[in-house]
TIVO-2410 file (N, C-alpha, C; in nm, 3 decimals):
# residues 91
REC num residu      c1      c2      c3 atome chaine
REC   1      M   0.375   1.765   1.929     N      A
REC   1      M   0.285   1.827   1.833    CA      A
REC   1      M   0.329   1.798   1.689     C      A
REC   2      E   0.462   1.803   1.665     N      A
REC   2      E   0.512   1.777   1.531    CA      A
REC   2      E   0.483   1.634   1.488     C      A
REC   3      Y   0.493   1.541   1.582     N      A
REC   3      Y   0.468   1.401   1.550    CA      A
REC   3      Y   0.323   1.379   1.508     C      A
REC   4      I   0.233   1.449   1.571     N      A
REC   4      I   0.092   1.436   1.536    CA      A
REC   4      I   0.069   1.485   1.394     C      A
REC   5      L   0.129   1.597   1.358     N      A
REC   5      L   0.116   1.649   1.222    CA      A
REC   5      L   0.176   1.553   1.120     C      A
REC   6      I   0.289   1.493   1.154     N      A
REC   6      I   0.353   1.397   1.064    CA      A
REC   6      I   0.265   1.275   1.046     C      A
REC   7      I   0.208   1.225   1.154     N      A
REC   7      I   0.121   1.108   1.148    CA      A
REC   7      I  -0.005   1.139   1.067     C      A
REC   8      I  -0.064   1.255   1.089     N      A
REC   8      I  -0.184   1.294   1.015    CA      A
REC   8      I  -0.151   1.308   0.865     C      A
REC   9      S  -0.038   1.370   0.836     N      A
REC   9      S   0.003   1.383   0.695    CA      A
REC   9      S   0.023   1.247   0.631     C      A
REC  10      F   0.086   1.157   0.703     N      A
REC  10      F   0.111   1.022   0.653    CA      A
REC  10      F  -0.021   0.950   0.626     C      A
REC  11      L  -0.117   0.963   0.717     N      A
REC  11      L  -0.248   0.899   0.698    CA      A
REC  11      L  -0.322   0.957   0.577     C      A
REC  12      I  -0.311   1.087   0.560     N      A
REC  12      I  -0.374   1.151   0.445    CA      A
REC  12      I  -0.312   1.100   0.314     C      A
REC  13      I  -0.180   1.087   0.313     N      A
REC  13      I  -0.111   1.037   0.193    CA      A
REC  13      I  -0.154   0.894   0.163     C      A
REC  14      I  -0.165   0.810   0.263     N      A
REC  14      I  -0.209   0.672   0.244    CA      A
REC  14      I  -0.350   0.669   0.188     C      A
REC  15      D  -0.439   0.751   0.244     N      A
REC  15      D  -0.577   0.757   0.198    CA      A
REC  15      D  -0.584   0.803   0.052     C      A
REC  16      L  -0.510   0.907   0.018     N      A
REC  16      L  -0.510   0.957  -0.120    CA      A
REC  16      L  -0.452   0.854  -0.216     C      A
REC  17      S  -0.351   0.783  -0.173     N      A
REC  17      S  -0.291   0.679  -0.256    CA      A
REC  17      S  -0.391   0.568  -0.285     C      A
REC  18      A  -0.467   0.529  -0.185     N      A
REC  18      A  -0.569   0.425  -0.203    CA      A
REC  18      A  -0.677   0.473  -0.301     C      A
REC  19      K  -0.716   0.599  -0.290     N      A
REC  19      K  -0.818   0.654  -0.380    CA      A
REC  19      K  -0.766   0.661  -0.524     C      A
REC  20      V  -0.642   0.697  -0.542     N      A
REC  20      V  -0.582   0.703  -0.676    CA      A
REC  20      V  -0.579   0.562  -0.737     C      A
REC  21      D  -0.543   0.462  -0.657     N      A
REC  21      D  -0.541   0.325  -0.707    CA      A
REC  21      D  -0.680   0.279  -0.750     C      A
REC  22      K  -0.782   0.315  -0.673     N      A
REC  22      K  -0.920   0.280  -0.711    CA      A
REC  22      K  -0.959   0.347  -0.842     C      A
REC  23      L  -0.921   0.473  -0.858     N      A
REC  23      L  -0.953   0.546  -0.980    CA      A
REC  23      L  -0.881   0.485  -1.101     C      A
REC  24      K  -0.757   0.443  -1.082     N      A
REC  24      K  -0.684   0.378  -1.191    CA      A
REC  24      K  -0.755   0.251  -1.234     C      A
REC  25      G  -0.803   0.174  -1.139     N      A
REC  25      G  -0.876   0.052  -1.171    CA      A
REC  25      G  -1.004   0.082  -1.247     C      A
REC  26      R  -1.076   0.184  -1.206     N      A
REC  26      R  -1.199   0.222  -1.275    CA      A
REC  26      R  -1.171   0.267  -1.418     C      A
REC  27      I  -1.064   0.342  -1.435     N      A
REC  27      I  -1.029   0.390  -1.568    CA      A
REC  27      I  -0.992   0.273  -1.659     C      A
REC  28      K  -0.918   0.176  -1.606     N      A
REC  28      K  -0.882   0.058  -1.686    CA      A
REC  28      K  -1.007  -0.020  -1.727     C      A
REC  29      R  -1.102  -0.034  -1.636     N      A
REC  29      R  -1.226  -0.105  -1.669    CA      A
REC  29      R  -1.305  -0.028  -1.774     C      A
REC  30      M  -1.310   0.103  -1.763     N      A
REC  30      M  -1.382   0.184  -1.862    CA      A
REC  30      M  -1.314   0.174  -1.999     C      A
REC  31      Q  -1.181   0.176  -2.000     N      A
REC  31      Q  -1.109   0.164  -2.127    CA      A
REC  31      Q  -1.136   0.028  -2.190     C      A
REC  32      Y  -1.139  -0.076  -2.110     N      A
REC  32      Y  -1.169  -0.210  -2.162    CA      A
REC  32      Y  -1.309  -0.212  -2.224     C      A
REC  33      T  -1.406  -0.152  -2.154     N      A
REC  33      T  -1.543  -0.147  -2.204    CA      A
REC  33      T  -1.549  -0.071  -2.336     C      A
REC  34      L  -1.481   0.043  -2.343     N      A
REC  34      L  -1.478   0.121  -2.466    CA      A
REC  34      L  -1.415   0.042  -2.581     C      A
REC  35      D  -1.307  -0.028  -2.552     N      A
REC  35      D  -1.243  -0.110  -2.655    CA      A
REC  35      D  -1.337  -0.218  -2.706     C      A
REC  36      Q  -1.409  -0.283  -2.615     N      A
REC  36      Q  -1.503  -0.388  -2.654    CA      A
REC  36      Q  -1.618  -0.331  -2.737     C      A
REC  37      L  -1.671  -0.217  -2.696     N      A
REC  37      L  -1.779  -0.154  -2.772    CA      A
REC  37      L  -1.732  -0.113  -2.912     C      A
REC  38      T  -1.612  -0.060  -2.919     N      A
REC  38      T  -1.557  -0.020  -3.048    CA      A
REC  38      T  -1.548  -0.140  -3.142     C      A
REC  39      K  -1.500  -0.251  -3.090     N      A
REC  39      K  -1.488  -0.373  -3.172    CA      A
REC  39      K  -1.626  -0.425  -3.214     C      A
REC  40      Q  -1.720  -0.432  -3.119     N      A
REC  40      Q  -1.852  -0.486  -3.149    CA      A
REC  40      Q  -1.929  -0.401  -3.249     C      A
REC  41      L  -1.914  -0.270  -3.240     N      A
REC  41      L  -1.987  -0.179  -3.329    CA      A
REC  41      L  -1.914  -0.157  -3.461     C      A
REC  42      G  -1.792  -0.207  -3.469     N      A
REC  42      G  -1.715  -0.191  -3.592    CA      A
REC  42      G  -1.672  -0.048  -3.618     C      A
REC  43      L  -1.655   0.028  -3.513     N      A
REC  43      L  -1.612   0.167  -3.528    CA      A
REC  43      L  -1.465   0.172  -3.569     C      A
REC  44      P  -1.429   0.266  -3.654     N      A
REC  44      P  -1.288   0.275  -3.694    CA      A
REC  44      P  -1.204   0.326  -3.577     C      A
REC  45      E  -1.080   0.279  -3.575     N      A
REC  45      E  -0.991   0.327  -3.469    CA      A
REC  45      E  -0.938   0.465  -3.506     C      A
REC  46      N  -0.869   0.525  -3.413     N      A
REC  46      N  -0.815   0.659  -3.433    CA      A
REC  46      N  -0.722   0.659  -3.554     C      A
REC  47      P  -0.739   0.752  -3.649     N      A
REC  47      P  -0.658   0.754  -3.771    CA      A
REC  47      P  -0.508   0.769  -3.745     C      A
REC  48      I  -0.470   0.828  -3.633     N      A
REC  48      I  -0.328   0.848  -3.603    CA      A
REC  48      I  -0.257   0.715  -3.576     C      A
REC  49      N  -0.333   0.611  -3.542     N      A
REC  49      N  -0.272   0.483  -3.507    CA      A
REC  49      N  -0.188   0.425  -3.620     C      A
REC  50      D  -0.230   0.443  -3.746     N      A
REC  50      D  -0.152   0.391  -3.859    CA      A
REC  50      D  -0.013   0.456  -3.864     C      A
REC  51      E  -0.010   0.587  -3.846     N      A
REC  51      E   0.118   0.657  -3.846    CA      A
REC  51      E   0.204   0.614  -3.727     C      A
REC  52      L   0.140   0.598  -3.611     N      A
REC  52      L   0.214   0.555  -3.492    CA      A
REC  52      L   0.270   0.415  -3.510     C      A
REC  53      R   0.192   0.324  -3.570     N      A
REC  53      R   0.241   0.189  -3.595    CA      A
REC  53      R   0.361   0.190  -3.690     C      A
REC  54      K   0.356   0.279  -3.789     N      A
REC  54      K   0.468   0.291  -3.883    CA      A
REC  54      K   0.594   0.335  -3.809     C      A
REC  55      L   0.580   0.434  -3.721     N      A
REC  55      L   0.696   0.479  -3.643    CA      A
REC  55      L   0.749   0.368  -3.553     C      A
REC  56      I   0.658   0.293  -3.492     N      A
REC  56      I   0.698   0.182  -3.405    CA      A
REC  56      I   0.774   0.077  -3.486     C      A
REC  57      K   0.722   0.045  -3.604     N      A
REC  57      K   0.785  -0.056  -3.690    CA      A
REC  57      K   0.925  -0.012  -3.731     C      A
REC  58      E   0.945   0.119  -3.748     N      A
REC  58      E   1.076   0.172  -3.784    CA      A
REC  58      E   1.168   0.187  -3.664     C      A
REC  59      G   1.120   0.148  -3.545     N      A
REC  59      G   1.202   0.158  -3.425    CA      A
REC  59      G   1.206   0.299  -3.366     C      A
REC  60      E   1.113   0.382  -3.405     N      A
REC  60      E   1.107   0.522  -3.360    CA      A
REC  60      E   1.003   0.538  -3.249     C      A
REC  61      D   1.020   0.462  -3.142     N      A
REC  61      D   0.923   0.465  -3.033    CA      A
REC  61      D   0.912   0.604  -2.969     C      A
REC  62      V   1.026   0.671  -2.953     N      A
REC  62      V   1.025   0.804  -2.890    CA      A
REC  62      V   0.946   0.902  -2.976     C      A
REC  63      K   0.967   0.897  -3.108     N      A
REC  63      K   0.890   0.985  -3.198    CA      A
REC  63      K   0.742   0.950  -3.194     C      A
REC  64      A   0.712   0.820  -3.183     N      A
REC  64      A   0.572   0.777  -3.176    CA      A
REC  64      A   0.506   0.831  -3.049     C      A
REC  65      I   0.577   0.824  -2.939     N      A
REC  65      I   0.523   0.876  -2.812    CA      A
REC  65      I   0.501   1.026  -2.824     C      A
REC  66      K   0.598   1.097  -2.881     N      A
REC  66      K   0.585   1.242  -2.898    CA      A
REC  66      K   0.465   1.277  -2.985     C      A
REC  67      E   0.449   1.204  -3.095     N      A
REC  67      E   0.337   1.228  -3.186    CA      A
REC  67      E   0.203   1.200  -3.118     C      A
REC  68      A   0.198   1.090  -3.042     N      A
REC  68      A   0.075   1.056  -2.970    CA      A
REC  68      A   0.041   1.165  -2.868     C      A
REC  69      R   0.142   1.213  -2.798     N      A
REC  69      R   0.119   1.317  -2.699    CA      A
REC  69      R   0.067   1.445  -2.763     C      A
REC  70      E   0.129   1.486  -2.873     N      A
REC  70      E   0.088   1.610  -2.939    CA      A
REC  70      E  -0.050   1.598  -3.000     C      A
REC  71      T  -0.079   1.485  -3.063     N      A
REC  71      T  -0.206   1.469  -3.134    CA      A
REC  71      T  -0.322   1.442  -3.040     C      A
REC  72      L  -0.298   1.358  -2.940     N      A
REC  72      L  -0.407   1.315  -2.853    CA      A
REC  72      L  -0.411   1.390  -2.720     C      A
REC  73      G  -0.314   1.477  -2.695     N      A
REC  73      G  -0.312   1.554  -2.572    CA      A
REC  73      G  -0.284   1.470  -2.449     C      A
REC  74      L  -0.192   1.376  -2.460     N      A
REC  74      L  -0.161   1.284  -2.351    CA      A
REC  74      L  -0.042   1.333  -2.271     C      A
REC  75      S  -0.034   1.287  -2.148     N      A
REC  75      S   0.086   1.312  -2.068    CA      A
REC  75      S   0.195   1.217  -2.117     C      A
REC  76      L   0.315   1.234  -2.066     N      A
REC  76      L   0.426   1.147  -2.106    CA      A
REC  76      L   0.396   1.001  -2.072     C      A
REC  77      L   0.347   0.977  -1.952     N      A
REC  77      L   0.315   0.841  -1.911    CA      A
REC  77      L   0.201   0.783  -1.995     C      A
REC  78      E   0.098   0.862  -2.019     N      A
REC  78      E  -0.014   0.816  -2.101    CA      A
REC  78      E   0.030   0.787  -2.244     C      A
REC  79      G   0.118   0.871  -2.298     N      A
REC  79      G   0.170   0.849  -2.432    CA      A
REC  79      G   0.250   0.719  -2.440     C      A
REC  80      K   0.333   0.695  -2.340     N      A
REC  80      K   0.411   0.571  -2.337    CA      A
REC  80      K   0.319   0.451  -2.328     C      A
REC  81      E   0.218   0.457  -2.242     N      A
REC  81      E   0.124   0.346  -2.228    CA      A
REC  81      E   0.046   0.324  -2.358     C      A
REC  82      Y   0.009   0.432  -2.426     N      A
REC  82      Y  -0.065   0.421  -2.552    CA      A
REC  82      Y   0.020   0.349  -2.657     C      A
REC  83      I   0.146   0.387  -2.668     N      A
REC  83      I   0.236   0.325  -2.764    CA      A
REC  83      I   0.263   0.179  -2.725     C      A
REC  84      D   0.281   0.153  -2.598     N      A
REC  84      D   0.301   0.014  -2.553    CA      A
REC  84      D   0.181  -0.072  -2.588     C      A
REC  85      K   0.062  -0.016  -2.575     N      A
REC  85      K  -0.060  -0.092  -2.609    CA      A
REC  85      K  -0.065  -0.120  -2.760     C      A
REC  86      L  -0.029  -0.020  -2.841     N      A
REC  86      L  -0.024  -0.042  -2.986    CA      A
REC  86      L   0.077  -0.150  -3.021     C      A
REC  87      K   0.193  -0.147  -2.952     N      A
REC  87      K   0.296  -0.247  -2.977    CA      A
REC  87      K   0.247  -0.388  -2.941     C      A
REC  88      S   0.178  -0.399  -2.829     N      A
REC  88      S   0.131  -0.531  -2.786    CA      A
REC  88      S   0.016  -0.579  -2.873     C      A
REC  89      D  -0.064  -0.488  -2.928     N      A
REC  89      D  -0.174  -0.527  -3.016    CA      A
REC  89      D  -0.122  -0.580  -3.151     C      A
REC  90      N  -0.004  -0.534  -3.191     N      A
REC  90      N   0.054  -0.576  -3.318    CA      A
REC  90      N   0.117  -0.714  -3.313     C      A
REC  91      R   0.140  -0.766  -3.197     N      A
REC  91      R   0.208  -0.897  -3.184    CA      A
REC  91      R   0.115  -1.009  -3.211     C      A
***
C-alpha cells in the first residue's frame, strides 16, 4: 500500500513539474512579446532601471537586486533575473 502511495506521489510531482516548465515557457514568450511591443511603440522603460544600472556599474549587484525586489515586488529569483537581464542588455 505504501509503495502505491509513493508511486502516485511521484507521478503527481512529475506532472506538476511538467506543467511548471510549460508555464515558464509561456511567461518567457509573453515577456519577449512585451519587450518587442515596448520597443516598437517607443514606450519608456521603467524609471528604476537607470538607478539599477548605476548600482550595477558600481559593482553593487546585491543592492541592485534588493532595490528591484522592493520597488517592483519581485521574488529573490525574479530580482536576480531582472538584474542579469539589465546587465546583459548593457553589453
